[in-house]
N, C-alpha and C positions, 0 to 999 in steps of 0.2 A: 098154233092152238093156244087157247087160254088155259092157264093153270091157276088154281086158287091158292090162297095162303091163309094161315092163321098165325099171326105174330103175337107172342105172349110176352108181357112185361109186367112183373110184380103180380102175376096171377090173373091178369086181365088181357082180353084181346084188344090190342091197340094198333094204331098206325103211327109210326115215329119218323121224324126227319132223320135219315140215316147218318148223316155226317155229325149229328149232335149226340149220338148214342155214347154214353159214358161221360159226357160233358156235364158241368154244373148247370149249363143252360140247355138241358134236354128239351127238345120241342116235340110235342105230341099233337098230331092232327086229329086223333079220334080215339075214344075209349068206349068199348061196347058194354052194354048192360047184359048182353047175351053171353052164354058160356062157350068155351071152345067146342064142346060136344055139339052144341046147336049148329055151329057152322059146319062141323064134320058131317052131321046128319044131312044137312042141306046139300053138300057136295056129293054125298053118297046117292041121294035121291036123283040128282041130275047126272050121275055117271061121270063125275069129274075126277078121274084118277090122276095120281102123280103130283098133287098139290103138296105144299110143305108147311109143317108146323115148326116154327122157330122159337126157341126159348131164349129170350134176350135177358140173360142174367139169371139169378137164382129165384126160387119161389114159384116156379112155373110147372113143376113136375106133375102135380095132381091134375091140373087142367090139360096138360099134354097127354097124359095117360088116358084121360076121359075121352079126348078127341080120337085117339087111336082105337079105343074100344068101340066108339060109335061108328067108325069106318075102317074096320080091320082090312089090312092089305091095300088100303087106298091112299095112304098118306106117307110122305117122307118126314123124318124127324131130325132136327138139328139143334145145336146149342148144348155145349158141354159133353158132347159124345166123344168117347175114347175107346180103346181096345178092351178095357175092362167092362164097360157098361153097354157096348154096342149090341151084343147078342141079346141082352135083356130088353132093349128097345124093340128089336125085331120080334121077340117073343110076346111083347106087349101089343103087337098089332101093326107096327110100322112095316111098310113094304121095303123101305131103304133107310139107311142112316146117312145124314149129311155131316161132313167133318171139315173143319177149316183150322182153327187156331191150334188144335192139338198136334197137327202134323208139321207145325212150324215152331222152331225154337230159335230165339235171338235173331229173328228175321230171315232164317234159312229153313229150307225143307229138311225135315228129319226123316230120311228115307227108312231108317230102322223102324220107326213108329208106323210109317205108312205100310211097310211090308208086314209088320205084326198085325195090323188091322185087317189087311187083305187075307192073311192066313187065318184069322179068327172068324171072319164072316163071309169071305169070298168077294171078289171084285164086283160081281153082279148085284150085290146088295149095297154097294157104296156109291154115294154121290159126293164129289169133291166140290166144296164151295170155294170158288176163286174170285170172290167179290173184290172189286178193285177201285182205285182212284187214279186219276190222271196226274202225272208229274212230268212236265216237259211234253214231249211228243208221245210218250208211252204210258201204258196202264200197268200199275203194279198192284199185286195182291195185298190187301190190308187185313189184319187180324185183330183180335182182342177188341171186340165190339166196333170194328172198322176204324180204330184209332191209330194202329201201328202199321207203318209201311214195312213190307218185307223187301228183300232184294229180288223177288221173283217177278219178272215182267210177264204179262199175259200176251203171248204171241204163238205163232204156229208151232214152234219147237216145244214150248211148255205144254200146250194142249195135246200134242201128239204123244209126248212122254207120259203125261198123267193119264191119258186114256187107257194105258196099259194096266192101270190100277183100279179103275172105276167104271161104272155103267153109264153115268151121266155127270154133267157139270151143272152147278148153280152159280150164276154170276149176278150179283147186285152191282149196278153202277152207282156207287155210293155218293158221288158228287151230285147226282140228280134224284137220288132216292127220297121219296116223300114230298118232293117239291111240286109235283103235278105240272111241270113246265114242258113236258114232252120227253120222249126217249132220247138216249144218246145213239143216234142213228149210225154214227161212225163206228162205235163199238159193236153194235149189233151186226153190221155188215162184215166187220172183221171176224167176229165170232163164227158167223155162218161160213166164211171162207176157210177158217183155220181148224174148226173142230171136227174130228173124225167120228164123234159120238154125239147123241142128243144132248141138248142143254136147255136150261130155262134162264131167261134174262128177266131181271126186275129192275125198275128204276125210272121214274118220271112219267110213266104212261098216264095220259089224261083224256083219251078219246078212243072210240072204236077204230078210228083211222090209225092209231098207233098199233093196235092189234093187227090190222091189215098190213101195216108197214113192216112190222117185225117178221111176219110170215113171209113177206116178199124179200126184204133185205137179207134175212137169215137163210134164204134158199130152202125154206121148209124144214131146216134143222134146228131152228131156235123157237122155243115156245115163250110165252109172255105171262108173267104174273102182274096183275094190276092191283094196287093197294089203295092208297088214299083217295084216288079219283073215283073209286067204285061206290055205287050207291049203298052197297052193303055196309061200307065203312064210313058212311056219312058224306060221301063225295057226290058231286053233281055231273061229273064228266062222262061217266060210263055206267050203263045199266047192266047189272049182273045177268038179267034175263037175256039181254042182247049177246052177252059173251057165251052163254049156254047155246043160244041159237047159232052163233058163229061156229062153234065146235061141231054142232050137228051138221052144218052145211059142209064143213071140211071133210067129214067122214063120208 
C-alpha cells in the first residue's frame, strides 16, 4: 500500500536528499508553496490513513499541528518526540507518534527511555523509526538527522525484540532517500521476512512499479512512502492519483 508523507524543514513542506540532512551541503529536491494542512486535507479526502508528518529540525511545530488538525487521527507525527511531549502530540490529533533519536544514547538503545515512553502512551500508539544506512553487509540504525551510526543492526532479532514495544516500524533507507534511483529491494525483502508487525519503507521510489515491487517483495507487510518522485512534490516519476487508485485496488 501507498502511504503519504509531509516532511517539514524550516516550516516548509520539502523533499530532501536524506544523506545530506544536517550537512553544510544540504540538498533539497523540492519546496512547496502549499501548507502542511493542504496536504493533510488532500490525504483525508482520499482516505489515506497512516501517513507520516516528520519535523526535520526546529521551527516546524506550527505547521505540524495544523496538519494534525486538518486530518485528526489520520497521521503519525515524528521529529523531536519524547516521553514528555508524546501525549500532547496525540491530543493534538496524531494517531501515533514516531520516535527514533530519543531512545538512543551514545549509539545504544536506552531501554529505560523506551519503557517510559510505552508506559506513558501505550505500545499501540508508538511507531519506532529504525531508519538505516548500510555498512559492510549489514544495515545499522542511524539517528540525529540520519548522521550518526548506532551499534544497532537491523535484523530479525532487532525487529522481533522492538515489536514488543510498538505498533509499527518506519524505515527510511537513508542511502537512497531522495535520490529517485529506485528502492533498496534487498532491504525491503529482508524487512518483509523479518518483521512481525506492519512497517512503512521509504527511500528511492521512482515509479509505480516500485510500489508494486515493495508490495510483492515485502510479502504484503511493507507499505511504501514515495517522496521526491511524486508529482505532488514536483516529481515526474509517479502520479499521486495513480497511487490512490493502487490503494483502492488493493482493498
